C-alpha angles and dihedrals in degrees: 000000000000118000124226095270089049093054092047091049090048090050091051089049093050094048095038096227137054093234094058091041091051091050091050092048093051099043121091111255122211090207087060095051091263094305120131113248090236092056088061098051096091095076132051090235092050092050089050089052091050092050091048090057092042095051099074090043087058087058094047097260109132114186 
């Protein structure tokens, strides 16, 4: 399981720059029941949820 820093690094990698990654992490996400991705990073289950949403974005699928 990826730690918090790993999830943040993955997010930066997916978005290509820290500013875009930070925006995504701090914006409420409907796929996360309106929570911000950053708010879920404190638990392993939350990190897994964030990575699950981030995965399709990494492949160019924005939902």
